[in-house]
C-alpha positions in Angstrom: 0.0 0.0 0.1 2.7 2.4 0.8 4.6 1.8 -2.3 1.4 3.0 -4.3 1.1 5.9 -2.2 4.5 7.0 -2.7 4.2 6.7 -6.5 0.8 8.5 -6.5 1.8 11.1 -4.1 5.3 11.7 -5.6 3.6 12.3 -9.2 0.9 14.6 -7.6 3.5 16.6 -5.8 5.4 17.3 -8.9 2.2 18.3 -10.7 1.0 20.5 -7.9 4.5 22.2 -7.9 4.2 23.0 -11.6 0.5 24.1 -11.1 1.8 26.4 -8.4 4.4 27.9 -10.5 2.0 28.7 -13.4 -0.7 30.1 -11.0 1.9 32.3 -9.2 3.1 33.7 -12.4 -0.6 34.3 -13.6 -1.4 35.9 -10.3 1.6 38.2 -10.7 0.4 39.1 -14.1 -3.0 40.0 -12.9 -1.7 42.2 -10.0 0.6 44.0 -12.5 -2.4 44.5 -14.7 -4.5 45.9 -11.8 -1.6 48.2 -10.8 -1.1 49.5 -14.2 -4.8 50.2 -14.6 -4.9 52.1 -11.5 -2.0 54.0 -12.2 -3.2 55.4 -15.6 -4.3 59.1 -15.9 -8.0 59.5 -16.4 -7.6 60.7 -19.9 -5.8 57.6 -20.9 -7.9 55.0 -19.3 -10.4 54.8 -22.0 -7.5 53.8 -24.6 -6.3 51.1 -22.3 -9.8 49.6 -21.3 -11.9 47.6 -23.6 -13.6 44.2 -23.4 -10.6 42.3 -25.4 -8.0 43.6 -22.8 -9.7 41.8 -20.0 -11.1 39.0 -21.9 -14.7 39.9 -21.6 -17.1 38.5 -24.4 -19.6 41.5 -23.9 -20.1 44.9 -25.7 -18.7 47.7 -23.5 -19.3 50.4 -26.1 -22.2 51.8 -24.4 -20.4 52.2 -21.1 -18.8 55.4 -19.9 -15.1 55.5 -19.2 -15.6 55.3 -15.4 -17.9 52.3 -15.8 -15.4 50.6 -18.1 -12.7 51.3 -15.6 -14.5 49.9 -12.6 -15.7 46.9 -14.6 -12.1 46.1 -15.7 -10.7 46.7 -12.1 -13.4 44.6 -10.6 -12.7 41.7 -13.1 -9.1 41.8 -12.6 -9.4 41.8 -8.8 -11.8 39.1 -8.9 -9.5 37.0 -11.0 -6.6 37.5 -8.8 -8.7 36.4 -5.8 -9.7 33.2 -7.7 -6.1 32.6 -8.7 -4.9 33.1 -5.2 -7.6 30.7 -3.7 -6.7 28.0 -6.3 -3.0 28.6 -5.5 -3.7 28.2 -1.9 -5.5 25.0 -2.5 -2.7 23.5 -4.7 -0.1 24.3 -2.0 -2.4 22.7 0.6 -3.0 19.5 -1.4 0.9 19.4 -2.2 1.8 19.6 1.4 -0.6 16.7 2.0 0.9 14.9 -0.8 4.5 15.6 0.3 3.6 14.4 3.8 2.1 11.2 2.4 5.3 10.5 0.5 7.5 11.5 3.7 5.3 8.9 5.6 5.6 6.2 2.9 9.3 6.8 2.7 9.6 6.4 6.4 7.5 3.3 6.4 9.4 1.6 3.7 12.8 2.4 5.5 11.4 1.1 8.8 10.2 -2.0 7.2 13.7 -2.6 5.7 15.4 -2.0 8.9 13.1 -4.4 10.7 13.5 -7.1 8.0 17.3 -6.7 8.1 17.0 -6.9 12.0 14.9 -10.1 11.8 17.3 -11.6 9.2 20.3 -11.1 11.6 18.6 -12.9 14.6 19.2 -16.6 15.1 17.3 -19.1 17.1 18.2 -22.6 18.3 15.5 -25.2 18.3 15.9 -28.5 20.3 13.6 -30.8 18.3 14.0 -34.3 19.6 16.5 -37.0 20.9 16.4 -40.7 19.8 15.8 -43.3 22.5 19.1 -45.0 23.9 20.5 -47.6 21.8 19.0 -51.1 23.2 16.1 -49.6 25.4 12.5 -49.1 24.6 11.7 -47.7 28.0 10.8 -44.0 28.4 13.6 -41.9 29.8 13.6 -38.5 31.6 16.5 -36.0 30.8 18.3 -32.8 31.1 20.4 -31.5 28.0 23.0 -28.7 28.4 24.0 -27.1 25.1 27.0 -25.0 24.6 27.0 -22.5 22.0 30.1 -20.2 21.4 30.9 -20.7 25.2 27.4 -19.9 26.5 25.4 -22.7 28.1 21.8 -23.2 27.5 19.6 -25.6 29.5 16.8 -28.0 28.6 14.4 -27.9 30.0 14.6 -24.1 30.5 11.3 -23.6 32.5 11.9 -22.5 36.1 11.2 -25.2 38.6 11.3 -28.1 35.8 14.4 -30.4 36.2 13.4 -33.2 33.9 11.3 -33.7 30.8 10.6 -36.8 28.9 12.9 -37.2 26.1 12.2 -38.8 22.6 11.5 -37.9 19.1 8.4 -36.1 19.9 9.5 -34.5 23.0 8.7 -30.9 24.0 10.5 -28.6 21.7 12.2 -25.6 23.1 13.9 -22.5 21.3 16.7 -20.3 22.3 17.6 -17.0 20.9 21.4 -16.8 20.2 23.7 -13.7 19.8 24.4 -12.7 16.4 27.6 -14.5 15.3 29.5 -15.5 12.0 29.8 -19.0 13.1 28.1 -21.0 15.8 30.1 -23.7 17.7 27.6 -26.2 19.3 28.3 -29.1 21.9 26.0 -31.2 23.9 25.8 -33.1 27.1 22.9 -34.8 28.8 21.7 -36.7 32.0 19.5 -39.5 31.2 17.2 -41.0 34.0 15.0 -44.1 33.8 11.9 -43.2 35.8 11.4 -47.1 36.7 14.9 -47.3 38.1 16.7 -46.0 41.1 20.1 -46.1 39.5 22.1 -42.8 39.0 21.5 -40.9 35.9 23.5 -41.8 32.9 25.9 -39.1 31.5 26.1 -38.5 27.7 28.3 -36.2 25.8 29.2 -35.3 22.3 32.7 -35.9 20.7 33.9 -32.5 19.3 31.7 -29.8 18.4 29.5 -29.0 15.3 30.5 -25.7 13.7 27.7 -24.0 11.7 28.3 -20.8 9.4 25.6 -18.0 9.8 25.4 -18.1 5.9 24.1 -21.8 6.1 21.1 -20.9 8.3 18.5 -22.1 8.3 19.8 -25.6 8.8 18.7 -28.8 10.6 21.4 -31.3 12.0 21.7 -34.3 14.1 24.3 -34.7 16.9 25.7 -38.1 18.1 25.6 -38.6 21.9 28.1 -41.0 23.6 27.9 -42.4 27.2 30.7 -41.3 29.5 32.4 -44.0 31.5 35.3 -43.2 34.0 35.7 -39.8 32.4 36.1 -41.2 28.9 33.8 -41.4 25.9 32.4 -44.9 24.7 33.2 -45.7 21.3 29.6 -46.0 19.9 26.9 -43.5 19.9 23.8 -44.5 22.0 21.5 -41.5 21.1 21.2 -38.6 18.6 20.0 -35.1 19.3 18.1 -33.4 16.6 18.4 -29.6 16.6 18.0 -26.6 14.1 19.3 -23.3 13.7 16.8 -20.8 12.2 15.8 -17.3 11.7 12.4 -18.0 12.3 11.3 -18.6 15.7 7.8 -19.9 14.9 
């Protein structure tokens, strides 16, 4: 809508400016004619005043010199007043048109800034986690995500320590600081609700590095059990995550 207003108001503003120039020149001409008429000596007014000189299509041959003078003066002043009113109207609508154009430009620039701002923002979505290898039982868990040295916790809700993990688990989203690259690593605590054993620790081997130019992107991250401060050789689960510019 604003683009259309900008085009229309821009063209109208130019037309209004040109019309204002023409009206201003014509008004100056009428004022000059009026002053010239008023400055003429009485004996020369009859030579200057006739119907053609003021554009009247009437016969003024039967009028006296004074009547012709008064008629010409009235016509010229009336025309000057009409032109003045039209000039003021053109200026008024020109100002409105210019205001609309300014609003349109401001709105377009604001939208561009907003779009640029939105495109620079990045969110991390935790979408799911596969069940542990060799198990079919449901498990609860906590996941810690390290992104460029900053830790994010799943679940993030205050007072909630554990959530059921799985492919269809509750998804959470985290806004990340703007960066050229994102270095991600994961660790997790997995608890079996039916067992009193200690939660199992999982961690990733290495880190994923994602360039901001490749966003949006969905990736999977292999998780390995930690035994005696060392990683096992086989992955037992996979975390599915996404980096996106759309938080919805």
